[in-house]
C-alpha positions in Angstrom: 0.0 0.0 0.0 0.9 3.7 -0.3 2.3 3.0 -3.8 2.9 6.1 -5.8 0.0 6.4 -8.3 2.4 6.8 -11.2 4.6 3.8 -10.3 4.8 1.0 -12.8 4.9 -2.8 -12.4 8.5 -2.7 -13.7 9.6 -0.2 -11.1 8.1 -2.3 -8.3 9.7 -5.4 -9.7 13.1 -3.7 -10.0 13.0 -2.3 -6.4 11.9 -5.6 -4.8 14.2 -7.7 -6.9 17.2 -5.6 -5.8 16.2 -5.3 -2.2 14.7 -8.8 -1.5 14.9 -11.3 -4.3 13.5 -12.5 -7.6 9.9 -11.4 -8.3 7.5 -13.6 -10.4 4.7 -11.1 -10.8 3.5 -7.6 -9.9 -0.1 -6.5 -10.3 -1.1 -2.9 -9.5 -4.7 -2.5 -8.4 -6.5 -0.3 -10.9 -9.8 1.5 -10.9 -12.3 1.2 -13.8 -10.6 3.9 -15.8 -7.2 2.2 -15.5 -5.7 4.5 -12.9 -3.6 3.1 -10.0 -5.4 2.6 -6.6 -2.0 2.9 -4.8 -1.6 -0.7 -4.0 -0.3 -3.9 -5.6 0.2 -7.6 -5.1 3.7 -9.0 -5.6 4.4 -12.7 -6.0 7.9 -13.8 -5.2 9.8 -16.7 -6.7 10.8 -18.0 -3.3 8.9 -18.0 0.0 12.0 -16.9 1.9 12.0 -13.6 -0.1 8.5 -12.8 0.9 9.4 -13.6 4.5 12.5 -11.4 4.2 10.3 -8.5 3.0 7.8 -8.9 5.8 10.6 -9.0 8.4 12.4 -6.0 7.0 12.8 -3.1 9.5 14.3 -0.5 7.1 11.7 1.6 5.2 11.0 0.5 1.6 10.8 3.7 -0.5 9.7 4.1 -4.1 9.6 7.5 -5.8 9.9 9.2 -2.4 7.0 7.3 -0.8 7.4 4.8 2.0 5.6 1.6 1.1 3.4 -0.3 3.5 3.7 -4.0 3.2 1.4 -6.7 4.5 0.6 -10.4 3.8 -2.0 -11.6 1.3 -5.0 -13.2 3.0 -3.3 -13.4 6.4 -0.7 -15.7 5.0 -3.0 -18.4 3.8 -2.1 -18.1 0.2 -1.8 -21.4 -1.6 1.9 -21.1 -2.1 2.5 -18.4 0.5 4.6 -16.2 -1.8 2.4 -13.1 -2.2 2.4 -9.9 -0.2 -0.5 -7.5 0.3 -4.0 -7.6 2.0 -6.1 -9.5 -0.5 -7.6 -12.9 -0.6 -5.3 -15.1 -2.8 -6.6 -16.1 -6.2 -9.9 -14.3 -5.7 -11.5 -11.3 -7.3 -14.6 -9.3 -6.3 -16.9 -8.7 -9.3 -19.9 -6.3 -9.5 -22.2 -5.4 -12.3 -24.1 -8.6 -12.7 -27.9 -8.6 -12.7 -29.5 -9.9 -9.4 -30.7 -12.9 -11.2 -27.3 -14.2 -12.3 -26.4 -17.8 -11.6 -23.0 -19.3 -10.5 -22.7 -21.0 -13.9 -23.2 -17.7 -15.7 -20.6 -16.0 -13.6 -18.2 -18.9 -14.3 -18.8 -18.7 -18.0 -18.3 -14.9 -18.1 -14.9 -15.2 -16.4 -13.7 -18.5 -17.8 -11.9 -16.7 -20.8 -9.7 -15.0 -18.2 -8.5 -18.2 -16.6 -9.8 -21.5 -15.0 -12.4 -20.7 -12.4 -12.3 -22.9 -9.2 -15.3 -21.4 -7.4 -18.0 -18.8 -7.5 -19.8 -17.3 -4.5 -22.8 -15.1 -5.2 -23.2 -12.3 -2.7 -26.6 -11.4 -1.2 -28.2 -8.5 0.7 -29.3 -9.2 4.3 -32.8 -10.0 3.0 -31.3 -13.0 1.1 -31.7 -11.5 -2.4 -28.6 -11.4 -4.7 -27.0 -8.0 -5.1 -25.3 -8.6 -8.5 -21.8 -9.1 -6.9 -19.7 -12.3 -6.8 -16.4 -13.5 -5.4 -14.6 -15.6 -8.0 -11.7 -17.9 -7.2 -9.3 -18.7 -10.0 -6.8 -21.5 -10.0 -3.8 -19.2 -10.6 -2.8 -15.8 -9.4 -2.0 -14.7 -12.9 -5.7 -15.0 -13.8 -6.5 -12.7 -10.9 -4.1 -10.0 -12.3 -5.6 -10.4 -15.7 -9.2 -10.1 -14.4 -8.4 -6.9 -12.4 -6.7 -5.4 -15.5 -9.9 -6.2 -17.5 -12.1 -4.2 -15.1 -14.7 -2.2 -17.0 -13.8 -4.0 -20.2 -15.6 -7.2 -19.5 -19.4 -7.3 -20.2 -22.2 -9.5 -19.2 -25.6 -9.0 -20.9 -24.5 -5.5 -21.9 -23.4 -4.5 -18.4 -19.8 -3.5 -17.7 -18.3 -5.7 -14.9 -16.0 -4.0 -12.4 -13.3 -6.3 -11.0 -11.1 -5.7 -8.0 -9.0 -7.8 -5.7 -11.1 -9.6 -3.1 -10.0 -8.1 0.2 -9.8 -10.0 3.4 -12.2 -9.1 6.2 -9.4 -7.5 8.1 -8.5 -5.3 5.1 -12.1 -4.3 4.6 -12.4 -3.3 8.3 -9.2 -1.2 8.2 
């Protein structure tokens, strides 16, 4: 978090590769217009590199801003190599009609990557609210889905996609 809005994936990768170790992937969270939201998810090649970053006591600075680092999904990531406060391999999608089915959500997002699970979200009265949490089998598909936010359509509606945040991150 606290990522400069004009920072690129390449700049984050270069900084962390130099300071910590090899990085497999960087995905900056973007809004529907493609602008940075000031946070990203980084996947390291080795678990020890993620642990080194989390244990780091010196400030990590990019373009004059001190970055805030946390662990994805409280450390329960499948491979444990990602850092940030999002649920691993999951995205939050809104823009579906309230009548959408799990299979329709799966079909709409399958071109992005293999979908493992779909959870339809409901209002307190039990009626669907047009939102879903989608779990992909690979983190790469999550990055691709988030980058496609506002460019995916379902029945003529633009779908907005973001990282699925952990309960702790939503309450912060």
